[in-house]
NURO-10665 format. One record per residue: residue in three letters; x, y, z of N, C-alpha, C, O in turn. Coordinates in steps of 0.05 Angstrom, whole numbers, padded with zeros to 5 digits, always signed. Atoms other than C-alpha are relative to their C-alpha. Last residue first. Example, Ala and Ser with C-alpha at 12.3 -4.5 7.8 and 13.67 -1.06 7.14 Angstrom:
BEGIN
ser-00016-00024-00001+00273-00021+00143-00015+00022+00014-00005+00044+00018/ala+00018-00024+00000+00246-00090+00156+00018+00024+00000+00039+00024+00013/
# end
This chain:
BEGIN
asp+00014-00006-00025-00310+00361+00255-00013+00028+00000-00025+00036+00020/leu-00015-00016-00019-00291+00349+00183-00019+00004+00025-00043+00005+00023/pro+00009-00028-00006-00326+00293+00148+00018+00015+00019+00029+00002+00037/pro+00018-00002-00023-00286+00231+00126-00009+00029+00004+00006+00048-00004/pro-00009-00020-00018-00259+00229+00054-00019+00003+00024-00043+00007+00020/asp+00025-00016-00004-00280+00163+00022+00007+00022+00021+00009+00015+00045/phe+00003-00009-00027-00216+00135-00005-00025+00018+00002-00030+00035-00015/tyr-00007+00023-00019-00216+00093-00068-00004+00008+00029-00013-00008+00045/ser+00017+00023+00008-00249+00140-00118+00004-00024+00016-00012-00042+00015/trp+00025+00003-00015-00220+00195-00076-00019-00020-00010-00040-00025+00001/leu-00005+00008-00027-00151+00184-00104-00024-00004+00016-00026-00024+00031/his-00007+00028+00001-00173+00187-00176+00004-00011+00029-00005-00033+00035/ser+00017+00015-00018-00211+00253-00167+00008-00030+00003-00006-00045+00017/asp+00026+00006+00013-00156+00296-00196-00016-00017+00020-00008-00021+00043/phe+00003-00019+00021-00092+00331-00171-00026-00005-00016-00035+00012-00032/ala+00021+00006+00018-00098+00294-00106-00004+00020-00022-00020+00039-00018/ile+00015-00023+00009-00031+00299-00072-00021-00008-00021-00016-00021-00040/phe+00010+00005+00028-00006+00238-00036-00019+00022-00007-00040+00026+00005/asp+00022-00020+00005+00035+00264+00023-00009-00004-00029+00002+00007-00048/asp+00005+00003+00028+00079+00207+00048-00026+00015-00007-00048+00007+00000/ile+00027-00009+00008+00103+00230+00115-00001-00003-00030+00014+00010-00044/arg+00004-00010+00027+00163+00193+00144-00030+00008-00003-00048-00002+00009/ala-00024+00005+00015+00195+00172+00210-00003+00011-00030+00017+00019-00043/ile+00008+00005+00028+00144+00202+00256+00025-00002-00017+00042+00016-00017/gln-00003-00021+00020+00166+00198+00329-00010-00010-00028-00013-00034-00033/lys+00017-00022-00008+00150+00158+00392+00001+00023-00020-00009+00045-00014/gly-00001-00008-00027+00177+00092+00367-00019+00022+00005-00043+00019+00000/ala-00020+00015-00010+00177+00094+00291+00005+00008+00030+00015+00030+00035/ile-00008-00007-00028+00113+00121+00262+00020-00021+00009+00015-00045+00008/thr-00016+00023-00011+00103+00118+00187+00011+00009+00027+00028+00027+00029/leu-00022-00003-00018+00048+00167+00167+00013-00026+00007+00000-00046+00011/val-00002+00025-00012+00002+00168+00107+00027+00002+00016+00048+00008+00005/his-00025+00004-00013-00019+00239+00089+00000-00029+00012-00018-00036+00027/leu+00002+00022-00020-00076+00242+00037+00029-00003+00012+00048-00009-00003/ala-00023+00019-00002-00084+00305-00004-00007-00021+00022-00026-00019+00037/ser-00022-00006+00020-00133+00358-00030+00023-00020+00001+00039-00022-00018/pro-00023+00019-00004-00200+00346+00002+00021+00003-00021+00015+00004-00045/gln+00002+00022+00018-00240+00411-00006+00023-00018+00005+00045-00009+00011/tyr-00021+00021-00002-00251+00464+00047-00007-00023-00018-00029-00034-00017/asn+00009+00027-00005-00292+00524+00028+00021-00020+00000+00040-00018-00017/gly-00002+00006-00027-00263+00595+00037-00012-00029+00007-00014-00036+00030/ala+00025-00008-00012-00286+00620-00031-00002-00007+00031-00022-00002+00045/ser+00003-00030+00000-00215+00619-00058-00026+00010+00014-00026+00033+00024/asn-00001-00012+00028-00208+00546-00037-00003+00030+00002-00004+00042+00024/ala+00020-00021+00006-00190+00522+00033+00003+00010-00028+00025+00015-00036/gln-00011-00026+00005-00150+00457+00035-00021+00020-00008-00039+00013-00024/tyr+00019-00018+00014-00173+00392+00066+00013+00027-00003+00024+00037+00017/val-00007-00028-00003-00120+00340+00084-00021+00016-00017-00024+00011-00041/val+00009-00015+00024-00145+00269+00093+00004+00029+00006-00005+00039+00027/phe+00018-00023-00002-00102+00240+00149-00008+00008-00029+00009+00009-00047/ala+00002-00019+00024-00069+00174+00158-00018+00023+00005-00034+00023+00024/pro+00016-00024-00004-00048+00124+00213+00002+00019-00024+00023+00022-00037/ala-00013-00022-00014-00019+00060+00185-00019+00024+00004-00037+00028-00012/gly-00005+00008-00027-00043-00007+00160+00012+00020+00019+00023+00013+00040/asn-00023+00017+00001-00034+00015+00088+00006-00009+00029+00030-00010+00037/ala-00007+00011+00025-00084+00071+00100+00025-00017+00002+00043-00009+00017/ser-00023+00020-00001-00120+00099+00159+00004-00010-00028-00015-00012-00044/thr+00009+00024+00014-00168+00159+00171+00024-00020+00003+00040-00016+00021/ala-00014+00024-00003-00164+00223+00212-00012-00022-00016-00036-00024-00019/ala+00018+00019-00011-00190+00289+00186+00013-00028+00000+00024-00037-00020/leu-00006+00029+00002-00147+00349+00174-00021-00018+00013-00033-00011+00034/arg+00014+00015-00019-00160+00422+00159+00006-00028-00004+00011-00036-00027/phe+00005+00029+00000-00113+00467+00121-00017-00008+00024-00016+00003+00045/arg+00000+00010+00028-00109+00540+00102-00007-00029-00002-00019-00038-00021/gly+00026+00005+00012-00132+00564+00170+00000-00010-00028-00022-00014-00039/leu+00021+00016-00014-00069+00595+00197-00026-00002-00016-00036+00017-00028/gly+00007-00005-00027-00016+00622+00151-00023-00017+00010-00032-00036-00004/gly+00026-00012+00000-00011+00622+00074-00011+00006+00029-00030+00021+00031/ser-00004-00029+00005+00064+00610+00079-00027+00015+00000-00027+00039+00003/phe+00010-00015-00023+00050+00542+00113+00002+00031-00005-00004+00046+00013/leu+00026+00009-00011+00053+00500+00050-00010+00017+00022-00035+00021+00023/phe+00022+00009+00018+00107+00536+00011-00025-00005+00016-00042+00013+00016/asn-00001-00013+00025+00167+00571+00043-00025-00004-00018-00032+00013-00034/asn+00002-00029-00004+00152+00554+00116-00001+00016-00027-00014+00036-00030/leu+00027-00007-00012+00135+00482+00100-00003+00030+00002-00023+00041-00005/phe+00020+00003+00020+00196+00474+00055-00028+00009+00010-00043+00023-00004/glu-00003-00022+00020+00243+00504+00106-00021-00002-00021-00032+00018-00029/lys+00009-00025-00011+00215+00458+00160+00001+00023-00021-00017+00039-00024/ile+00029+00001-00001+00224+00397+00116-00011+00026+00012-00031+00036+00001/ala+00010-00004+00027+00296+00416+00100-00030-00001-00001-00043+00014-00016/val-00006-00026+00010+00314+00426+00173-00012+00005-00028-00025+00025-00032/arg+00015-00021-00013+00279+00365+00200+00004+00028-00013-00016+00041-00020/gly-00010-00013-00022+00312+00316+00151-00018+00024+00011-00032+00036-00005/lys-00011+00017-00021+00300+00292+00082+00010+00017+00022+00026+00036+00018/phe-00020-00014-00019+00257+00325+00030+00008-00020+00022-00007-00037+00030/trp+00001+00009-00028+00219+00299-00031+00021+00013+00016+00041+00024+00006/thr-00015-00013-00021+00202+00322-00101-00003-00013+00026-00025-00024+00033/pro-00025+00015-00005+00180+00275-00156+00015+00011+00024+00034-00002+00033/leu-00025-00017+00005+00110+00304-00153+00024-00017+00007+00023-00034+00025/pro-00017+00006+00023+00057+00249-00158+00022+00019-00007+00033+00018-00029/pro+00009+00011+00027+00073+00237-00103-00028+00012-00007-00045+00015+00011/met+00025-00012+00011+00092+00286-00047-00008-00012-00026-00011+00004-00045/thr+00004+00004+00028+00147+00256-00002-00027+00012-00008-00045+00015+00008/phe+00024-00011+00008+00172+00278+00068-00004-00001-00031+00010+00014-00045/ile+00004-00003+00030+00227+00238+00099-00028+00012-00005-00048+00004+00009/ala+00027+00004+00012+00250+00242+00172-00001+00006-00029+00014+00022-00039/asp-00005+00007+00027+00325+00238+00190-00028-00005-00014-00029-00020-00033/glu-00021-00018+00011+00320+00276+00255+00002-00005-00030+00007+00013-00045/arg-00027+00010-00004+00256+00239+00271+00018+00020-00013+00010+00035-00031/leu-00014+00015+00021+00193+00281+00268+00027-00010+00011+00039+00002+00029/leu+00012+00025+00002+00145+00305+00322+00016-00020-00018+00011-00044-00018/thr-00007+00014-00024+00189+00364+00340-00012-00027+00001-00003-00044+00018/ile-00026+00013+00003+00184+00384+00267+00009-00014+00025+00025-00032+00024/leu-00001+00023+00016+00111+00397+00273+00026-00016-00001+00027-00040+00001/ser+00013+00023-00014+00114+00443+00332+00000-00026-00016+00004-00047-00005/asp-00016+00006-00023+00163+00489+00298-00010-00023+00016+00005-00041+00024/ser-00021+00018+00008+00125+00484+00232+00019-00007+00024+00030-00029+00025/asp-00023-00002-00020+00062+00513+00263+00022-00020-00007+00022-00043+00002/ala-00023-00006+00016+00012+00522+00206+00024+00006+00018+00038+00026+00014/ser-00010-00028-00010-00045+00522+00259+00025+00009-00016+00036+00030-00010/glu+00023-00018+00002-00082+00465+00222+00008+00029+00010-00004+00049+00002/trp+00008-00006+00027-00018+00427+00209-00022+00022-00002-00020+00040-00018/ala-00022-00015+00012+00008+00433+00280-00006+00007-00029-00001+00030-00037/thr+00001-00028-00010-00059+00414+00311+00022+00016-00015+00018+00040-00022/leu+00022-00014+00011-00064+00351+00268+00000+00030+00007-00006+00047-00009/tyr-00005-00002+00028+00006+00328+00286-00023+00017-00013-00018+00035-00029/arg-00018-00023+00002-00007+00342+00360+00006+00005-00030+00009+00028-00039/ala+00015-00024-00007-00069+00298+00357+00019+00026-00003+00011+00047-00012/leu+00017-00008+00023-00031+00245+00320-00015+00026+00006-00018+00042-00012/leu-00017-00007+00022+00024+00242+00374-00017+00010-00024-00011+00030-00036/glu-00011-00026-00006-00027+00242+00430+00017+00011-00023+00015+00034-00031/ser+00021-00020+00002-00066+00185+00398+00010+00028+00005+00003+00048-00008/thr+00006-00005+00029-00002+00146+00388-00021+00021-00004-00017+00038-00021/glu-00021-00015+00011+00019+00155+00460-00005+00006-00030+00001+00028-00040/glu+00001-00027-00011-00048+00132+00484+00021+00018-00012+00016+00041-00020/glu+00021-00013+00014-00046+00071+00439-00004+00029+00009-00011+00046-00007/ser+00027+00005-00009+00020+00051+00466-00021+00014-00015-00015+00033-00030/asn-00001+00017-00024+00094+00045+00450-00027-00006+00012-00030-00026+00025/pro+00003-00017-00024+00089+00065+00378-00001-00016+00025-00008-00040+00025/ser+00001+00014-00026+00115+00013+00329+00000+00021+00023+00019+00023+00039/ser+00019-00017-00014+00107+00027+00256-00004-00011+00027-00020-00029+00030/arg+00025+00013-00008+00169-00007+00231-00017+00019+00015-00007+00035+00031/his+00012-00013-00024+00221+00033+00194-00027-00014+00007-00046-00013-00008/leu+00031-00001+00000+00254-00015+00147-00010+00012+00025-00007+00000+00047/thr+00012-00007-00026+00328-00005+00132-00030+00003-00003-00040+00018-00020/gln+00014-00026+00000+00351-00045+00072-00009+00007+00029-00013-00011+00045/lys-00021-00020+00004+00403-00100+00068-00012+00028+00003+00002+00048+00005/asn-00016-00002-00024+00354-00151+00098+00022+00022-00001+00033+00031+00019/leu+00016-00015-00020+00307-00140+00041+00017+00006+00025+00016+00028+00036/thr+00003-00029+00010+00359-00161-00010-00015+00017+00019-00007+00040+00024/ala-00027-00014-00002+00379-00222+00031-00003+00028-00010+00008+00046+00002/arg-00005-00006-00028+00306-00243+00038+00026+00016+00004+00027+00036+00019/ala+00018-00023-00006+00295-00239-00037+00004+00008+00029+00006+00032+00035/arg-00009-00024+00013+00357-00281-00051-00017+00025+00007-00007+00047+00012/gln-00022-00008-00016+00335-00333+00002+00012+00027-00012+00020+00045+00002/leu+00009-00012-00026+00266-00336-00030+00025+00010+00016+00023+00032+00027/ala+00012-00026+00006+00295-00347-00100-00008+00014+00026-00002+00038+00030/ser-00022-00017+00008+00337-00404-00075-00008+00028-00004+00005+00047+00005/asn-00014-00008-00024+00279-00435-00039+00024+00018-00005+00031+00035+00011/thr+00017-00018-00016+00236-00433-00102+00015+00010+00025+00015+00033+00032/ala+00001-00027+00013+00292-00460-00146-00016+00019+00017-00009+00042+00021/ala-00026-00013-00003+00303-00518-00096+00002+00027-00012+00013+00045+00000/ile-00003-00010-00027+00229-00532-00092+00027+00013+00004+00029+00034+00017/ser-00008+00020-00018+00226-00538-00168+00001+00012+00028+00002+00036+00030/leu-00029+00001-00005+00186-00488-00206+00006-00023+00017-00012-00036+00029/asp-00012+00021+00017+00117-00489-00239+00031+00001+00003+00045+00000-00017/leu-00017-00013+00019+00098-00423-00205+00013-00019-00020+00027-00010-00038/leu+00013-00023+00012+00039-00450-00166+00015+00012-00023+00004+00019-00043/asp+00019+00010+00018+00072-00518-00155-00015+00023-00015-00021+00021-00039/ala-00012+00012+00023+00134-00486-00128-00020-00010-00020-00017-00008-00044/val-00009-00022+00017+00093-00442-00082+00013-00011-00025+00009+00000-00047/glu+00024-00014+00011+00054-00502-00055+00009+00023-00018-00003+00026-00040/gln+00011+00016+00021+00118-00542-00046-00024+00013-00014-00026+00012-00038/ala-00016-00001+00024+00151-00487-00008-00011-00015-00022-00011-00005-00045/lys-00023+00019-00002+00094-00481+00042+00015+00002-00027+00004+00010-00048/trp+00004+00025+00016+00050-00419+00041+00026-00017+00002+00048-00007+00006/gly-00007+00025-00014+00058-00371+00099-00005-00025-00016-00009-00047-00004/leu+00022+00018-00002+00019-00313+00069+00005-00027+00014-00013-00041+00022/val+00024-00016-00009+00070-00260+00083-00024-00018+00004-00038-00017+00024/asp-00005-00016-00024+00135-00298+00084-00022+00018+00009-00023+00028+00032/arg-00013+00015-00022+00122-00354+00034+00000+00015+00025-00008+00005+00046/leu+00014+00024-00007+00071-00325-00014+00011-00015+00024-00003-00027+00040/ile+00026-00005-00010+00098-00255-00011-00014-00026+00009-00025-00028+00031/leu-00002-00011-00027+00170-00276-00016-00028+00005+00011-00033-00001+00034/ile-00009+00021-00017+00155-00320-00076+00002+00010+00029-00006-00004+00048/val+00023+00017-00003+00117-00265-00112+00006-00022+00021-00010-00028+00039/arg+00021-00016-00014+00172-00214-00103-00023-00019+00007-00031-00020+00030/gln-00009-00001-00028+00225-00265-00123-00020+00015+00017-00025+00008+00040/arg+00004+00027-00012+00184-00280-00185+00010+00001+00028-00003-00011+00045/gly+00027+00009-00003+00177-00206-00204-00004-00026+00015-00020-00028+00034/pro+00011+00011+00025+00248-00183-00191-00027-00013+00005-00032-00022+00027/leu-00008+00028+00004+00254-00146-00123-00010-00007-00030-00029+00004-00039/gln-00027+00001+00010+00252-00070-00120+00011-00028-00006+00033-00031-00017/gln+00000-00007+00029+00178-00069-00114+00027+00000-00012+00029-00001-00036/leu+00011+00022+00018+00181-00108-00049+00004+00007-00028+00012-00010-00044/leu-00021+00021+00001+00226-00056-00016-00009-00022-00018+00007-00032-00035/thr-00020-00011+00017+00176-00001-00034+00025-00019-00001+00039-00020-00021/leu+00007+00003+00028+00121-00045-00006+00022+00011-00019+00028-00001-00040/phe-00004+00028+00008+00156-00051+00061-00006-00004-00030+00009-00018-00045/ala-00029+00006-00003+00162+00024+00071+00006-00029-00010+00026-00033-00024/leu-00014-00011+00023+00092+00036+00045+00030-00006-00001+00042-00010-00022/thr-00011-00026-00005+00064-00011+00098+00014+00010-00026+00025-00006-00041/leu+00013-00020+00017+00024-00069+00070+00010+00028+00006-00001+00047-00006/ser-00006+00006+00028+00065-00126+00098-00012+00018-00020-00008+00015-00044/glu-00029-00006+00006+00066-00094+00166+00006-00005-00029+00022+00010-00041/lys-00003-00029+00003-00011-00093+00166+00029+00007-00007+00034+00024-00024/val+00014-00010+00023-00016-00168+00150+00004+00030-00004+00010+00040-00026/glu+00027-00004-00005+00039-00189+00199-00014+00014-00025-00001+00026-00041/tyr+00010-00027-00002+00104-00211+00169-00030+00000+00007-00045-00016-00004/arg-00018-00016-00015+00144-00275+00178-00010+00029+00005+00000+00043+00022/ala+00000-00028+00010+00089-00322+00158+00019+00016+00017+00017+00014+00042/glu-00023-00003+00018+00109-00394+00177+00002+00029-00011+00023+00036-00021/pro-00024-00009-00015+00062-00391+00238+00025+00005-00019+00044+00018-00011/thr-00014+00021-00013+00004-00395+00188+00024+00011+00017+00033+00033+00012/phe-00028-00003+00008-00043-00338+00170+00016-00020+00018+00014-00019+00042/ser-00017+00006-00023-00117-00352+00172+00028-00001-00010+00034-00013-00031/val-00027+00003+00009-00164-00318+00122+00017-00005+00026+00018+00012+00044/gly-00005+00029+00006-00239-00329+00134+00029-00005-00008+00036-00026-00018/ala+00003+00020-00020-00259-00256+00131+00010-00027-00010+00014-00031-00034/phe+00011+00026+00012-00238-00197+00090+00002-00021+00021+00021-00022+00037/glu+00023+00011-00014-00233-00126+00121-00012-00024-00016-00034-00024-00025/leu-00010+00020-00019-00163-00109+00098-00022-00014+00014-00017-00032+00029/tyr-00007+00024+00016-00189-00072+00037+00009-00022+00018+00011-00045+00010/thr+00023+00015+00005-00222-00022+00085+00004-00026-00016-00012-00045-00015/asp+00000+00023-00017-00152-00003+00105-00026-00015-00002-00027-00038+00008/pro+00017-00004-00022-00150+00041+00043-00001-00025+00017-00001-00047+00007/leu+00021+00021-00002-00088+00027+00001-00017+00006+00024-00007+00008+00046/pro+00008+00006-00027-00040+00083-00020-00024-00020-00001-00039-00020-00020/asp+00026-00010-00008-00015+00078-00092-00003-00006+00030+00007-00026+00039/leu+00017+00018-00017+00059+00069-00105-00027+00014+00005-00028+00038+00008/trp-00002-00001-00029+00087+00117-00157-00017-00021+00012-00037-00030+00000/met-00024+00012-00009+00104+00109-00230+00002-00001+00030+00023-00010+00040/pro+00005+00013-00027+00041+00126-00268+00024-00015+00008+00030-00037-00003/glu+00006+00029+00003+00069+00171-00324-00006-00011+00029+00004-00002+00049/pro+00021+00005+00020+00064+00248-00328-00008-00030-00001-00031-00036-00008/ser-00012+00019+00020+00104+00261-00263-00024-00008-00019-00046-00014-00010/pro+00001+00029-00006+00071+00319-00227+00011-00017-00024+00011-00010-00047/gly+00026+00012+00005+00097+00389-00241+00000-00029+00007+00021-00041+00011/pro+00006+00007+00027+00160+00416-00209-00029-00010-00003-00043-00013+00017/leu+00010+00026+00002+00162+00455-00143-00004-00007-00030-00014+00009-00045/pro+00030+00002+00007+00203+00517-00141-00006-00029-00005+00011-00045-00013/asp+00005+00002+00028+00271+00510-00106-00030-00001-00006-00046-00011+00011/his+00003-00027+00011+00280+00535-00034-00007-00001-00030-00014+00020-00041/pro+00025-00011-00008+00269+00466-00002-00005+00029-00010-00027+00040-00006/asp-00007-00024-00015+00327+00437-00043-00027+00013+00007-00042+00020-00011/ala+00002-00028+00013+00305+00369-00065+00009+00022+00019+00010+00018+00043/pro+00015-00019-00015+00327+00299-00042+00002+00028-00012+00022+00036-00023/pro-00016-00011-00024+00354+00256-00098-00018+00018+00015-00037+00028+00003/his-00011-00026+00004+00303+00219-00142+00016+00009+00024+00011-00001+00046/thr-00005-00005+00029+00277+00148-00152+00015+00027-00005+00027+00031-00026/gln-00016+00021+00013+00274+00116-00083+00009+00007-00029+00026-00007-00040/ser-00024+00004-00016+00252+00177-00043+00017-00023-00010+00041-00024-00003/pro-00020-00016+00008+00202+00192-00098+00027-00003+00014+00048+00002+00003/leu+00005-00028-00011+00162+00131-00082+00022+00018-00007+00044+00007-00012/leu-00016-00007-00023+00161+00065-00121-00010+00027+00012-00032+00036+00007/arg+00012-00021-00016+00118+00031-00173+00018+00003+00026+00023-00015+00041/thr-00002+00007-00028+00161-00009-00224-00012+00024+00017-00003+00047+00013/lys-00024-00010-00015+00138+00011-00294-00002-00011+00029-00024-00017+00039/arg+00005-00023-00018+00086-00033-00328+00026+00008+00014+00043-00009+00020/his+00008-00022+00017+00087-00082-00387-00005+00026+00016-00017+00045+00006/asp-00017-00002+00025+00124-00142-00360-00006+00024-00015+00010+00032-00032/leu-00025-00012-00006+00093-00131-00291+00018+00004-00024+00035+00022-00024/met+00003-00029+00000+00024-00144-00321+00028+00014+00006+00033+00035-00004/asp+00002-00010+00028+00044-00215-00338-00002+00030-00001+00011+00043-00018/leu-00026+00003+00011+00067-00226-00266+00002+00009-00030+00020+00022-00039/ser-00017-00022-00010+00002-00199-00241+00027-00001-00012+00038+00020-00019/val+00009-00025+00013-00039-00246-00286+00018+00024+00009+00026+00040-00008/asn-00009+00001+00028+00004-00304-00263-00009+00024-00015+00006+00036-00031/thr-00029-00005+00000-00009-00286-00190+00012+00000-00028+00029+00017-00034/ala-00006-00029-00007-00083-00277-00200+00030+00005-00001+00038+00026-00010/ile+00008-00016+00023-00089-00346-00234+00007+00030+00004+00019+00043-00013/arg-00017+00008+00021-00050-00382-00179-00006+00018-00025+00012+00030-00037/tyr-00027-00013-00005-00086-00344-00125+00020-00007-00024+00036+00010-00032/leu+00003-00028+00007-00153-00365-00156+00027+00015+00005+00035+00032-00011/trp+00002-00002+00030-00130-00438-00157-00003+00029-00008+00009+00038-00027/ala-00026+00003+00010-00107-00433-00083+00000+00002-00031+00019+00013-00042/arg-00016-00023-00008-00174-00406-00064+00027-00002-00011+00037+00018-00023/leu+00008-00025+00013-00214-00457-00104+00018+00023+00007+00027+00038-00011/ala-00023-00012+00014-00176-00519-00082-00007+00027-00013+00010+00039-00027/asn-00019-00006-00020-00229-00538-00030+00025+00012-00012+00041+00026+00001/leu+00003-00028-00011-00279-00531-00085+00019+00006+00021+00023+00030+00026/asp+00003+00000-00029-00252-00595-00118-00002+00029+00010+00017+00044+00008/asn+00017+00023-00009-00258-00610-00193-00006+00000+00031-00024-00014+00040/leu-00003+00001-00029-00233-00546-00225-00019-00021+00011-00044-00018+00008/thr-00024+00014-00006-00224-00553-00300+00005-00005+00030+00023-00019+00038/asp+00006+00029+00001-00298-00537-00313+00026-00016+00004+00025-00041+00004/leu+00012+00012-00024-00285-00468-00285-00004-00030-00001-00003-00044+00019/arg-00013+00026-00005-00238-00448-00340-00012-00017+00022+00000-00036+00032/arg-00003+00014+00025-00277-00390-00371+00010-00029+00004+00005-00048-00011/trp+00027+00006+00010-00302-00366-00303+00003-00017-00025-00012-00036-00029/ala+00011+00022-00016-00230-00370-00276-00028-00008-00009-00034-00032-00009/arg-00013+00025+00008-00203-00330-00334-00011-00024+00017-00015-00046+00006/leu+00010+00008+00027-00255-00276-00322+00013-00025-00009-00001-00042-00020/leu+00027+00013-00001-00242-00278-00247-00010-00007-00027-00024-00028-00031/cys-00003+00026-00014-00166-00268-00258-00028-00013+00001-00030-00036-00006/glu-00010+00018+00021-00178-00211-00308+00001-00028+00011-00006-00048-00002/gln+00019+00003+00019-00220-00176-00256+00007-00019-00023-00009-00035-00031/val+00019+00019-00012-00168-00190-00203-00025-00003-00019-00036-00025-00021/ala-00010+00026+00000-00114-00159-00247-00020-00021+00011-00022-00044+00001/asp+00000+00009+00027-00155-00097-00261+00009-00028-00001-00003-00044-00016/glu+00028+00006+00006-00166-00090-00186-00004-00008-00029-00022-00025-00034/ala+00007+00024-00014-00092-00096-00175-00029-00007-00005-00035-00031-00008/asp-00011+00023+00014-00075-00046-00230-00008-00026+00014-00013-00045+00000/gln+00015+00002+00024-00122+00005-00197+00009-00024-00018-00007-00039-00029/leu+00026+00011-00007-00090-00009-00129-00018-00003-00025-00033-00022-00028/ser+00021-00019+00011-00020-00001-00155-00027-00012+00006-00033-00034-00002/gly-00004-00026-00012+00042-00031-00122-00020+00021-00009-00017+00045-00004/leu+00000-00021+00021+00040-00090-00170+00004+00027+00011+00013+00044-00004/ile-00018+00007+00023+00058-00150-00126+00003+00025-00018+00026+00030-00027/arg-00028+00005-00010+00030-00125-00060+00019-00004-00023+00041+00006-00023/tyr-00010-00026-00007-00031-00098-00097+00029-00003+00011+00046+00013+00004/cys-00010-00013+00025-00043-00166-00129+00012+00028+00006+00032+00036-00008/his-00023+00015+00010-00047-00198-00060+00011+00012-00024+00035+00016-00026/val-00022-00007-00017-00091-00141-00033+00025-00016-00009+00047-00006-00008/val-00008-00027+00008-00139-00149-00093+00025+00007+00017+00044+00019+00006/leu-00013+00000+00026-00141-00223-00081+00010+00026-00008+00032+00028-00019/glu-00024+00011-00006-00158-00213-00008+00017-00005-00025+00042-00004-00024/arg-00017-00019-00014-00213-00167-00027+00028-00011+00005+00048+00004+00002/tyr-00005-00023+00016-00246-00213-00078+00021+00019+00013+00042+00025+00000/tyr-00029-00002+00004-00240-00278-00040+00009+00026-00014+00033+00031-00018/asp-00014+00001-00026-00309-00280-00007+00031+00005-00004+00046+00013+00014/asn+00002-00026-00013-00341-00259-00073+00017+00001+00024+00031+00021+00028/thr-00023-00016+00000-00315-00320-00110+00001+00026+00016+00022+00037+00022/leu-00025+00015-00008-00365-00375-00099+00024+00017+00003+00041+00011+00020/his+00003+00011-00027-00425-00330-00097+00023-00015+00008+00031-00014+00032/asp-00005-00023-00018-00401-00294-00159-00002-00008+00029+00013+00000+00045/phe-00028-00005+00000-00399-00360-00196+00009+00022+00019+00028+00019+00033/ser-00013+00023-00013-00469-00378-00177+00030+00005+00001+00042+00001+00023/asp+00007-00003-00028-00494-00308-00198+00013-00023+00017+00023-00017+00039/his-00019-00017-00013-00456-00313-00264-00005+00003+00030+00013+00006+00046/asp+00006-00028-00001-00499-00370-00288+00020+00014+00016+00033+00003+00034/ser+00012-00011+00026-00492-00441-00313-00005+00029+00001-00013+00040-00020/ile+00012-00025-00007-00446-00473-00262-00008+00014-00024+00007+00018-00043/pro+00002-00020+00021-00429-00546-00271-00015+00025+00008-00036+00023+00021/arg+00020+00006+00021-00418-00580-00204+00000+00020-00022+00009+00043-00017/leu+00012-00022+00014-00354-00574-00165-00020-00009-00021-00012-00023-00040/val-00006+00000+00029-00342-00635-00120-00014+00023-00013-00037+00028-00007/gln+00022-00008+00016-00344-00624-00045+00008+00004-00029+00026+00020-00036/asn+00008+00021+00018-00288-00665-00014-00025+00008-00015-00037-00009-00028/ser-00018+00017+00015-00280-00618+00044-00013-00019-00019-00036-00027-00015/gln-00012+00023-00014-00331-00566+00064+00016-00018-00017+00014-00016-00042/val+00009+00027+00010-00342-00501+00028+00014-00022+00015+00038-00021+00019/met-00021+00015+00014-00331-00439+00070-00009-00026-00008-00023-00040+00008/
# end
């Protein structure tokens, strides 16, 4: 980290600029991802941010201000992108629950769903979060929290992220967005009020041992195509989504019917699972046997655990290689 009062000297090559900004890359991607709900869009936003920063580098006089300056640029790029992109949500926010006996529709043709985020993006150093932050890093990246964020207007979304996730002071946020403190605080209160009206399942298992046992039972139920065992792990009001399909199911009965009618109808051995993590939550890469009996990665399950049960399964289906360009499927045992 650059020490205080260090004045920025002219930089004549990209290597020097990259050296200054590399440490901030992942946290900027995570920041833009919270705003945009899309990992690909977030990476595009950060690339545009770094391009603008490179072009304007001679306007920055103090390296201590570099991080805040990059956040300002990345935030404004993301707000601009929101004007031209659909709000990213999950099917449970956009469609009514489906009948488990109906045939499945095709995937939505437009990018409209939240992307999962590999936990490797959380491995950035040198970031300290102040006591003012109301949400832990992992909690602020859960799919449940992100779907609430995406329903806020852009500036409210940004203000809540900066104040309640990153713990910035009101004056700092007001300066970044060229707003008054009164306007910043008013937008923050409206954003908090909106979120407080929603039910947020927090991933809060009682112990690591209980979590491990729950996940082991989940893996076994899927690999043995045992819907009876699987639904005992779910809350009564559990949700099962399958982006990019708009279909989703609510409740143990509907989920069990769907599993028996579709996914588990092929019997034992159709699926194998390998543990991973995404959005600060337990996850599994699902491998499906092809016609030759070889297992290929076909989906990513991101689990929301509430107490000792699973509150929702977000089953991101990989119709192409896009998902695996971000997630490195772990090997099967």
